[in-house]
Biopython code that builds the backbone (N, CA, C, O; Angstrom):
import numpy as np
from Bio.PDB.StructureBuilder import StructureBuilder

atoms = [
    (1, "MET", "N", (-38.310, -12.065, 30.306)),
    (1, "MET", "CA", (-38.437, -10.694, 30.747)),
    (1, "MET", "C", (-37.535, -10.471, 31.964)),
    (1, "MET", "O", (-37.536, -11.271, 32.900)),
    (2, "GLN", "N", (-36.767, -9.380, 31.945)),
    (2, "GLN", "CA", (-35.878, -9.072, 33.050)),
    (2, "GLN", "C", (-36.648, -8.482, 34.222)),
    (2, "GLN", "O", (-37.592, -7.710, 34.055)),
    (3, "THR", "N", (-36.213, -8.872, 35.404)),
    (3, "THR", "CA", (-36.780, -8.267, 36.597)),
    (3, "THR", "C", (-36.157, -6.885, 36.798)),
    (3, "THR", "O", (-35.193, -6.514, 36.129)),
    (4, "PHE", "N", (-36.725, -6.150, 37.721)),
    (4, "PHE", "CA", (-36.193, -4.823, 38.037)),
    (4, "PHE", "C", (-34.719, -4.913, 38.416)),
    (4, "PHE", "O", (-33.903, -4.135, 37.920)),
    (5, "LEU", "N", (-34.369, -5.859, 39.296)),
    (5, "LEU", "CA", (-32.988, -5.958, 39.761)),
    (5, "LEU", "C", (-32.043, -6.401, 38.652)),
    (5, "LEU", "O", (-30.910, -5.925, 38.586)),
    (6, "GLU", "N", (-32.479, -7.290, 37.791)),
    (6, "GLU", "CA", (-31.637, -7.711, 36.670)),
    (6, "GLU", "C", (-31.363, -6.528, 35.739)),
    (6, "GLU", "O", (-30.243, -6.339, 35.264)),
    (7, "ASN", "N", (-32.395, -5.750, 35.494)),
    (7, "ASN", "CA", (-32.244, -4.573, 34.652)),
    (7, "ASN", "C", (-31.319, -3.549, 35.313)),
    (7, "ASN", "O", (-30.437, -2.991, 34.661)),
    (8, "LYS", "N", (-31.525, -3.311, 36.589)),
    (8, "LYS", "CA", (-30.689, -2.354, 37.328)),
    (8, "LYS", "C", (-29.240, -2.825, 37.339)),
    (8, "LYS", "O", (-28.327, -2.019, 37.159)),
    (9, "LYS", "N", (-29.019, -4.117, 37.548)),
    (9, "LYS", "CA", (-27.665, -4.665, 37.563)),
    (9, "LYS", "C", (-26.994, -4.463, 36.203)),
    (9, "LYS", "O", (-25.824, -4.084, 36.140)),
    (10, "ALA", "N", (-27.718, -4.712, 35.126)),
    (10, "ALA", "CA", (-27.166, -4.533, 33.784)),
    (10, "ALA", "C", (-26.788, -3.065, 33.556)),
    (10, "ALA", "O", (-25.731, -2.777, 32.994)),
    (11, "LEU", "N", (-27.640, -2.148, 33.985)),
    (11, "LEU", "CA", (-27.351, -0.719, 33.843)),
    (11, "LEU", "C", (-26.120, -0.313, 34.654)),
    (11, "LEU", "O", (-25.281, 0.455, 34.184)),
    (12, "LEU", "N", (-26.024, -0.837, 35.876)),
    (12, "LEU", "CA", (-24.881, -0.523, 36.727)),
    (12, "LEU", "C", (-23.587, -1.097, 36.159)),
    (12, "LEU", "O", (-22.544, -0.447, 36.220)),
    (13, "GLU", "N", (-23.645, -2.300, 35.610)),
    (13, "GLU", "CA", (-22.457, -2.898, 35.007)),
    (13, "GLU", "C", (-22.012, -2.102, 33.783)),
    (13, "GLU", "O", (-20.814, -1.937, 33.551)),
    (14, "GLU", "N", (-22.954, -1.615, 33.013)),
    (14, "GLU", "CA", (-22.618, -0.774, 31.855)),
    (14, "GLU", "C", (-22.016, 0.546, 32.313)),
    (14, "GLU", "O", (-21.070, 1.043, 31.702)),
    (15, "LYS", "N", (-22.558, 1.118, 33.386)),
    (15, "LYS", "CA", (-22.024, 2.363, 33.938)),
    (15, "LYS", "C", (-20.596, 2.152, 34.431)),
    (15, "LYS", "O", (-19.727, 2.997, 34.214)),
    (16, "ARG", "N", (-20.356, 1.016, 35.097)),
    (16, "ARG", "CA", (-19.001, 0.705, 35.581)),
    (16, "ARG", "C", (-18.034, 0.611, 34.404)),
    (16, "ARG", "O", (-16.919, 1.130, 34.466)),
    (17, "LYS", "N", (-18.457, -0.043, 33.347)),
    (17, "LYS", "CA", (-17.626, -0.180, 32.149)),
    (17, "LYS", "C", (-17.302, 1.195, 31.555)),
    (17, "LYS", "O", (-16.167, 1.445, 31.150)),
    (18, "THR", "N", (-18.286, 2.075, 31.503)),
    (18, "THR", "CA", (-18.085, 3.423, 30.973)),
    (18, "THR", "C", (-17.106, 4.210, 31.834)),
    (18, "THR", "O", (-16.223, 4.890, 31.311)),
    (19, "ILE", "N", (-17.259, 4.119, 33.153)),
    (19, "ILE", "CA", (-16.360, 4.837, 34.068)),
    (19, "ILE", "C", (-14.937, 4.325, 33.922)),
    (19, "ILE", "O", (-13.996, 5.114, 33.841)),
    (20, "LEU", "N", (-14.776, 3.012, 33.888)),
    (20, "LEU", "CA", (-13.437, 2.444, 33.751)),
    (20, "LEU", "C", (-12.801, 2.872, 32.431)),
    (20, "LEU", "O", (-11.599, 3.130, 32.373)),
    (21, "GLY", "N", (-13.605, 2.948, 31.374)),
    (21, "GLY", "CA", (-13.094, 3.426, 30.096)),
    (21, "GLY", "C", (-12.650, 4.870, 30.175)),
    (21, "GLY", "O", (-11.610, 5.241, 29.633)),
    (22, "SER", "N", (-13.440, 5.679, 30.851)),
    (22, "SER", "CA", (-13.096, 7.085, 31.023)),
    (22, "SER", "C", (-11.806, 7.236, 31.827)),
    (22, "SER", "O", (-10.938, 8.036, 31.479)),
    (23, "LEU", "N", (-11.689, 6.468, 32.895)),
    (23, "LEU", "CA", (-10.489, 6.539, 33.725)),
    (23, "LEU", "C", (-9.252, 6.095, 32.950)),
    (23, "LEU", "O", (-8.163, 6.627, 33.166)),
    (24, "SER", "N", (-9.409, 5.137, 32.061)),
    (24, "SER", "CA", (-8.252, 4.641, 31.314)),
    (24, "SER", "C", (-7.732, 5.656, 30.303)),
    (24, "SER", "O", (-6.590, 5.546, 29.854)),
    (25, "THR", "N", (-8.549, 6.642, 29.937)),
    (25, "THR", "CA", (-8.104, 7.649, 28.973)),
    (25, "THR", "C", (-7.419, 8.833, 29.634)),
    (25, "THR", "O", (-6.787, 9.646, 28.959)),
    (26, "LEU", "N", (-7.542, 8.933, 30.950)),
    (26, "LEU", "CA", (-6.888, 10.045, 31.648)),
    (26, "LEU", "C", (-5.398, 9.760, 31.782)),
    (26, "LEU", "O", (-5.007, 8.616, 32.012)),
    (27, "PRO", "N", (-4.568, 10.778, 31.641)),
    (27, "PRO", "CA", (-3.121, 10.565, 31.771)),
    (27, "PRO", "C", (-2.766, 10.102, 33.180)),
    (27, "PRO", "O", (-3.289, 10.616, 34.169)),
    (28, "ASP", "N", (-1.869, 9.125, 33.251)),
    (28, "ASP", "CA", (-1.460, 8.578, 34.547)),
    (28, "ASP", "C", (-0.400, 9.443, 35.230)),
    (28, "ASP", "O", (-0.476, 9.685, 36.435)),
    (29, "ASP", "N", (0.567, 9.899, 34.478)),
    (29, "ASP", "CA", (1.687, 10.620, 35.076)),
    (29, "ASP", "C", (1.829, 11.999, 34.456)),
    (29, "ASP", "O", (2.430, 12.159, 33.394)),
    (30, "MET", "N", (1.273, 12.980, 35.126)),
    (30, "MET", "CA", (1.307, 14.344, 34.610)),
    (30, "MET", "C", (2.729, 14.933, 34.694)),
    (30, "MET", "O", (3.060, 15.854, 33.948)),
    (31, "HIS", "N", (3.559, 14.407, 35.593)),
    (31, "HIS", "CA", (4.907, 14.946, 35.727)),
    (31, "HIS", "C", (5.712, 14.719, 34.455)),
    (31, "HIS", "O", (6.471, 15.595, 34.041)),
    (32, "GLN", "N", (5.561, 13.578, 33.843)),
    (32, "GLN", "CA", (6.254, 13.305, 32.595)),
    (32, "GLN", "C", (5.781, 14.247, 31.499)),
    (32, "GLN", "O", (6.594, 14.725, 30.708)),
    (33, "ARG", "N", (4.492, 14.521, 31.435)),
    (33, "ARG", "CA", (3.961, 15.447, 30.431)),
    (33, "ARG", "C", (4.517, 16.840, 30.660)),
    (33, "ARG", "O", (4.837, 17.539, 29.699)),
    (34, "ASN", "N", (4.638, 17.260, 31.916)),
    (34, "ASN", "CA", (5.081, 18.620, 32.217)),
    (34, "ASN", "C", (6.561, 18.835, 31.891)),
    (34, "ASN", "O", (6.983, 19.980, 31.728)),
    (35, "GLN", "N", (7.350, 17.784, 31.793)),
    (35, "GLN", "CA", (8.758, 17.927, 31.471)),
    (35, "GLN", "C", (8.953, 18.430, 30.045)),
    (35, "GLN", "O", (9.993, 19.013, 29.739)),
    (36, "HIS", "N", (7.995, 18.221, 29.184)),
    (36, "HIS", "CA", (8.115, 18.593, 27.787)),
    (36, "HIS", "C", (7.373, 19.890, 27.464)),
    (36, "HIS", "O", (7.126, 20.199, 26.299)),
    (37, "VAL", "N", (7.025, 20.638, 28.496)),
    (37, "VAL", "CA", (6.258, 21.862, 28.307)),
    (37, "VAL", "C", (7.218, 23.011, 28.024)),
    (37, "VAL", "O", (8.311, 23.062, 28.588)),
    (38, "GLY", "N", (6.812, 23.933, 27.152)),
    (38, "GLY", "CA", (7.666, 25.040, 26.733)),
    (38, "GLY", "C", (7.660, 26.223, 27.667)),
    (38, "GLY", "O", (8.189, 26.152, 28.776)),
    (39, "ASP", "N", (7.060, 27.318, 27.220)),
    (39, "ASP", "CA", (7.118, 28.572, 27.960)),
    (39, "ASP", "C", (6.133, 28.600, 29.130)),
    (39, "ASP", "O", (5.455, 27.614, 29.418)),
    (40, "SER", "N", (6.072, 29.759, 29.799)),
    (40, "SER", "CA", (5.234, 29.875, 31.003)),
    (40, "SER", "C", (3.753, 29.714, 30.693)),
    (40, "SER", "O", (3.005, 29.205, 31.528)),
    (41, "ILE", "N", (3.315, 30.134, 29.519)),
    (41, "ILE", "CA", (1.908, 29.953, 29.148)),
    (41, "ILE", "C", (1.602, 28.466, 28.992)),
    (41, "ILE", "O", (0.565, 27.986, 29.450)),
    (42, "ASP", "N", (2.514, 27.742, 28.340)),
    (42, "ASP", "CA", (2.330, 26.302, 28.188)),
    (42, "ASP", "C", (2.321, 25.602, 29.552)),
    (42, "ASP", "O", (1.540, 24.679, 29.784)),
    (43, "LYS", "N", (3.195, 26.054, 30.440)),
    (43, "LYS", "CA", (3.254, 25.461, 31.780)),
    (43, "LYS", "C", (1.958, 25.721, 32.542)),
    (43, "LYS", "O", (1.455, 24.839, 33.238)),
    (44, "SER", "N", (1.418, 26.933, 32.409)),
    (44, "SER", "CA", (0.150, 27.254, 33.074)),
    (44, "SER", "C", (-0.976, 26.390, 32.540)),
    (44, "SER", "O", (-1.789, 25.874, 33.307)),
    (45, "LYS", "N", (-1.025, 26.234, 31.225)),
    (45, "LYS", "CA", (-2.054, 25.381, 30.619)),
    (45, "LYS", "C", (-1.897, 23.947, 31.098)),
    (45, "LYS", "O", (-2.889, 23.277, 31.384)),
    (46, "ALA", "N", (-0.670, 23.474, 31.186)),
    (46, "ALA", "CA", (-0.428, 22.108, 31.650)),
    (46, "ALA", "C", (-0.910, 21.939, 33.093)),
    (46, "ALA", "O", (-1.455, 20.893, 33.445)),
    (47, "GLN", "N", (-0.711, 22.962, 33.928)),
    (47, "GLN", "CA", (-1.173, 22.900, 35.312)),
    (47, "GLN", "C", (-2.697, 22.858, 35.375)),
    (47, "GLN", "O", (-3.266, 22.115, 36.175)),
    (48, "VAL", "N", (-3.352, 23.646, 34.544)),
    (48, "VAL", "CA", (-4.817, 23.636, 34.494)),
    (48, "VAL", "C", (-5.313, 22.275, 34.013)),
    (48, "VAL", "O", (-6.249, 21.713, 34.582)),
    (49, "ASP", "N", (-4.682, 21.750, 32.965)),
    (49, "ASP", "CA", (-5.056, 20.426, 32.452)),
    (49, "ASP", "C", (-4.888, 19.366, 33.528)),
    (49, "ASP", "O", (-5.731, 18.480, 33.671)),
    (50, "HIS", "N", (-3.802, 19.456, 34.284)),
    (50, "HIS", "CA", (-3.547, 18.494, 35.355)),
    (50, "HIS", "C", (-4.630, 18.587, 36.435)),
    (50, "HIS", "O", (-5.120, 17.564, 36.914)),
    (51, "ALA", "N", (-5.001, 19.814, 36.815)),
    (51, "ALA", "CA", (-6.037, 20.003, 37.840)),
    (51, "ALA", "C", (-7.374, 19.453, 37.358)),
    (51, "ALA", "O", (-8.090, 18.801, 38.118)),
    (52, "GLU", "N", (-7.712, 19.714, 36.095)),
    (52, "GLU", "CA", (-8.973, 19.205, 35.544)),
    (52, "GLU", "C", (-8.978, 17.683, 35.502)),
    (52, "GLU", "O", (-9.980, 17.055, 35.843)),
    (53, "ALA", "N", (-7.861, 17.087, 35.084)),
    (53, "ALA", "CA", (-7.772, 15.629, 35.030)),
    (53, "ALA", "C", (-7.870, 15.030, 36.432)),
    (53, "ALA", "O", (-8.498, 13.989, 36.624)),
    (54, "SER", "N", (-7.251, 15.685, 37.405)),
    (54, "SER", "CA", (-7.312, 15.209, 38.789)),
    (54, "SER", "C", (-8.734, 15.266, 39.329)),
    (54, "SER", "O", (-9.193, 14.335, 39.991)),
    (55, "ASP", "N", (-9.430, 16.365, 39.044)),
    (55, "ASP", "CA", (-10.822, 16.505, 39.487)),
    (55, "ASP", "C", (-11.706, 15.447, 38.837)),
    (55, "ASP", "O", (-12.543, 14.833, 39.499)),
    (56, "LEU", "N", (-11.515, 15.242, 37.544)),
    (56, "LEU", "CA", (-12.307, 14.238, 36.833)),
    (56, "LEU", "C", (-12.021, 12.846, 37.372)),
    (56, "LEU", "O", (-12.946, 12.059, 37.570)),
    (57, "ARG", "N", (-10.754, 12.532, 37.613)),
    (57, "ARG", "CA", (-10.387, 11.221, 38.160)),
    (57, "ARG", "C", (-11.052, 11.014, 39.523)),
    (57, "ARG", "O", (-11.565, 9.930, 39.803)),
    (58, "LEU", "N", (-11.045, 12.042, 40.368)),
    (58, "LEU", "CA", (-11.669, 11.952, 41.688)),
    (58, "LEU", "C", (-13.168, 11.696, 41.569)),
    (58, "LEU", "O", (-13.707, 10.826, 42.253)),
    (59, "ARG", "N", (-13.851, 12.461, 40.691)),
    (59, "ARG", "CA", (-15.301, 12.270, 40.507)),
    (59, "ARG", "C", (-15.617, 10.881, 39.961)),
    (59, "ARG", "O", (-16.554, 10.224, 40.417)),
    (60, "GLU", "N", (-14.833, 10.442, 38.986)),
    (60, "GLU", "CA", (-15.072, 9.130, 38.380)),
    (60, "GLU", "C", (-14.833, 8.015, 39.399)),
    (60, "GLU", "O", (-15.599, 7.053, 39.454)),
    (61, "ASN", "N", (-13.780, 8.137, 40.199)),
    (61, "ASN", "CA", (-13.504, 7.122, 41.221)),
    (61, "ASN", "C", (-14.600, 7.088, 42.283)),
    (61, "ASN", "O", (-14.974, 6.016, 42.759)),
    (62, "THR", "N", (-15.111, 8.251, 42.652)),
    (62, "THR", "CA", (-16.206, 8.307, 43.626)),
    (62, "THR", "C", (-17.446, 7.630, 43.060)),
    (62, "THR", "O", (-18.091, 6.831, 43.738)),
    (63, "GLU", "N", (-17.774, 7.954, 41.815)),
    (63, "GLU", "CA", (-18.947, 7.340, 41.183)),
    (63, "GLU", "C", (-18.753, 5.834, 41.027)),
    (63, "GLU", "O", (-19.697, 5.065, 41.207)),
    (64, "LEU", "N", (-17.540, 5.413, 40.695)),
    (64, "LEU", "CA", (-17.250, 3.987, 40.557)),
    (64, "LEU", "C", (-17.472, 3.262, 41.882)),
    (64, "LEU", "O", (-18.021, 2.161, 41.901)),
    (65, "ARG", "N", (-17.052, 3.868, 42.982)),
    (65, "ARG", "CA", (-17.272, 3.249, 44.301)),
    (65, "ARG", "C", (-18.767, 3.098, 44.590)),
    (65, "ARG", "O", (-19.192, 2.083, 45.142)),
    (66, "HIS", "N", (-19.564, 4.106, 44.218)),
    (66, "HIS", "CA", (-21.016, 4.026, 44.433)),
    (66, "HIS", "C", (-21.638, 2.925, 43.578)),
    (66, "HIS", "O", (-22.490, 2.170, 44.047)),
    (67, "VAL", "N", (-21.208, 2.841, 42.335)),
    (67, "VAL", "CA", (-21.736, 1.803, 41.433)),
    (67, "VAL", "C", (-21.375, 0.421, 41.958)),
    (67, "VAL", "O", (-22.224, -0.469, 41.999)),
    (68, "GLU", "N", (-20.124, 0.237, 42.359)),
    (68, "GLU", "CA", (-19.695, -1.064, 42.867)),
    (68, "GLU", "C", (-20.404, -1.423, 44.171)),
    (68, "GLU", "O", (-20.702, -2.593, 44.409)),
    (69, "ALA", "N", (-20.673, -0.444, 45.003)),
    (69, "ALA", "CA", (-21.414, -0.697, 46.243)),
    (69, "ALA", "C", (-22.841, -1.136, 45.923)),
    (69, "ALA", "O", (-23.374, -2.042, 46.565)),
    (70, "ALA", "N", (-23.457, -0.498, 44.935)),
    (70, "ALA", "CA", (-24.821, -0.881, 44.534)),
    (70, "ALA", "C", (-24.833, -2.303, 43.962)),
    (70, "ALA", "O", (-25.737, -3.085, 44.256)),
    (71, "LEU", "N", (-23.839, -2.629, 43.157)),
    (71, "LEU", "CA", (-23.753, -3.989, 42.609)),
    (71, "LEU", "C", (-23.570, -5.017, 43.721)),
    (71, "LEU", "O", (-24.136, -6.109, 43.662)),
    (72, "LYS", "N", (-22.791, -4.672, 44.716)),
    (72, "LYS", "CA", (-22.580, -5.578, 45.856)),
    (72, "LYS", "C", (-23.887, -5.787, 46.619)),
    (72, "LYS", "O", (-24.199, -6.903, 47.035)),
    (73, "ARG", "N", (-24.652, -4.702, 46.800)),
    (73, "ARG", "CA", (-25.936, -4.827, 47.498)),
    (73, "ARG", "C", (-26.907, -5.704, 46.699)),
    (73, "ARG", "O", (-27.686, -6.459, 47.280)),
    (74, "ILE", "N", (-26.858, -5.601, 45.377)),
    (74, "ILE", "CA", (-27.704, -6.469, 44.555)),
    (74, "ILE", "C", (-27.303, -7.924, 44.760)),
    (74, "ILE", "O", (-28.160, -8.788, 44.948)),
    (75, "GLU", "N", (-26.000, -8.195, 44.724)),
    (75, "GLU", "CA", (-25.508, -9.565, 44.909)),
    (75, "GLU", "C", (-25.869, -10.113, 46.288)),
    (75, "GLU", "O", (-26.151, -11.303, 46.429)),
    (76, "GLU", "N", (-25.859, -9.264, 47.289)),
    (76, "GLU", "CA", (-26.177, -9.688, 48.659)),
    (76, "GLU", "C", (-27.676, -9.752, 48.913)),
    (76, "GLU", "O", (-28.108, -10.215, 49.969)),
    (77, "GLY", "N", (-28.473, -9.290, 47.952)),
    (77, "GLY", "CA", (-29.917, -9.324, 48.099)),
    (77, "GLY", "C", (-30.478, -8.240, 48.991)),
    (77, "GLY", "O", (-31.590, -8.378, 49.500)),
    (78, "ILE", "N", (-29.737, -7.166, 49.192)),
    (78, "ILE", "CA", (-30.192, -6.089, 50.072)),
    (78, "ILE", "C", (-30.301, -4.762, 49.334)),
    (78, "ILE", "O", (-30.365, -3.711, 49.971)),
    (79, "TYR", "N", (-30.325, -4.786, 48.002)),
    (79, "TYR", "CA", (-30.326, -3.554, 47.218)),
    (79, "TYR", "C", (-31.526, -2.659, 47.537)),
    (79, "TYR", "O", (-31.381, -1.442, 47.646)),
    (80, "GLU", "N", (-32.671, -3.241, 47.682)),
    (80, "GLU", "CA", (-33.873, -2.431, 47.864)),
    (80, "GLU", "C", (-34.142, -2.073, 49.331)),
    (80, "GLU", "O", (-35.141, -1.425, 49.642)),
    (81, "GLU", "N", (-33.249, -2.495, 50.222)),
    (81, "GLU", "CA", (-33.416, -2.153, 51.637)),
    (81, "GLU", "C", (-32.828, -0.773, 51.916)),
    (81, "GLU", "O", (-31.874, -0.341, 51.269)),
    (82, "CYS", "N", (-33.414, -0.099, 52.886)),
    (82, "CYS", "CA", (-32.952, 1.217, 53.284)),
    (82, "CYS", "C", (-31.568, 1.095, 53.922)),
    (82, "CYS", "O", (-31.364, 0.283, 54.825)),
    (83, "MET", "N", (-30.634, 1.893, 53.455)),
    (83, "MET", "CA", (-29.269, 1.843, 53.999)),
    (83, "MET", "C", (-29.159, 2.602, 55.320)),
    (83, "MET", "O", (-28.186, 2.424, 56.052)),
    (84, "GLU", "N", (-30.128, 3.435, 55.631)),
    (84, "GLU", "CA", (-30.093, 4.253, 56.847)),
    (84, "GLU", "C", (-30.677, 3.513, 58.056)),
    (84, "GLU", "O", (-30.304, 3.788, 59.197)),
    (85, "CYS", "N", (-31.584, 2.583, 57.801)),
    (85, "CYS", "CA", (-32.319, 1.926, 58.890)),
    (85, "CYS", "C", (-31.493, 0.880, 59.619)),
    (85, "CYS", "O", (-31.983, 0.250, 60.556)),
]
sb = StructureBuilder()
sb.init_structure("model")
sb.init_model(0)
sb.init_chain("A")
sb.init_seg("    ")
for serial, (resi, resn, name, xyz) in enumerate(atoms, 1):
    if name == "N":
        sb.init_residue(resn, " ", resi, " ")
    sb.init_atom(name, np.array(xyz, "f"), 0.0, 1.0, " ", f" {name:<3s}", serial, name[0])
structure = sb.get_structure()
């Protein structure tokens, strides 16, 4: 039977894997994509797509940092301690 921390660690590791997978599907270089864009409507759509991808990348990276910090606290044995105290 898994303990609470073992279960939490497994969930966090799965979450990290999901985030990394999501990040790997986002385009790395939007400038290259924009070079092949046609008219002004296409360029506007490309700019919106770029902004959305940037926002998603930022949110995913922030969540990844939180997950990795929680995993580190589990490894250090301080996961259940108050971080404010």
